C-alpha positions in Angstrom: -9.5 -30.5 -12.0 -12.9 -31.4 -10.4 -16.2 -29.7 -11.0 -19.2 -29.6 -8.7 -22.6 -28.2 -9.6 -25.4 -27.3 -7.2 -28.0 -24.7 -6.7 -28.5 -22.7 -3.5 -29.8 -19.4 -2.3 -27.5 -16.6 -1.0 -28.4 -15.7 2.6 -27.0 -12.3 3.7 -24.0 -12.6 1.4 -23.3 -16.2 2.4 -23.7 -19.2 0.1 -24.1 -22.5 1.9 -22.4 -25.6 0.5 -24.8 -28.6 0.6 -23.9 -31.5 2.9 -23.3 -33.9 0.0 -20.3 -31.7 -0.9 -18.8 -31.8 2.6 -15.4 -32.6 1.2 -15.3 -28.9 0.1 -15.7 -27.5 3.6 -12.7 -25.4 4.8 -11.1 -25.7 1.4 -9.8 -23.0 -0.9 -12.4 -22.8 -3.7 -12.8 -21.0 -6.9 -16.5 -20.1 -7.2 -18.3 -19.3 -10.5 -21.7 -17.7 -10.1 -24.3 -18.0 -12.8 -27.6 -16.3 -12.2 -30.7 -17.7 -13.8 -32.7 -14.4 -13.8 -31.9 -11.1 -15.3 -31.0 -8.4 -12.9 -31.0 -4.7 -13.5 -28.5 -2.6 -11.7 -30.0 0.8 -11.1 -27.8 3.2 -9.3 -29.8 4.7 -6.4 -29.3 8.3 -5.6 -29.7 9.6 -2.1 -32.7 12.0 -1.6 -31.4 15.0 0.2 -34.9 16.7 0.4 -35.3 15.7 4.0 -32.1 17.6 5.1 -32.3 20.5 2.6 -32.5 23.9 4.3 -31.9 22.5 7.8 -28.5 24.1 8.4 -28.0 27.9 8.8 -24.5 29.4 8.6 -23.5 31.7 11.4 -20.4 33.6 10.9 -18.2 35.0 8.1 -17.5 32.3 5.4 -14.5 34.1 4.0 -12.9 34.5 7.4 -13.4 30.7 8.1 -11.8 29.8 4.7 -8.8 32.0 5.5 -8.5 30.3 8.9 -8.5 26.9 7.4 -5.8 27.9 4.8 -3.6 29.2 7.6 -3.7 25.7 9.2 -1.7 24.3 6.3 
């Protein structure tokens, strides 16, 4: 087993292999990623306030539900 160590920056989800490791190009690699900085994963929620109240229902909701059930 061989080990190679280098540092690089990810660019749009791509990691560039430095030219001094050109023997790794087009090879099947097992990559281990160690980050030097602490990252916080905060789940972002979509803000629906810009679309709230924009749609208005026209028609009978119960009738539409029955029509959809009949399609099954």
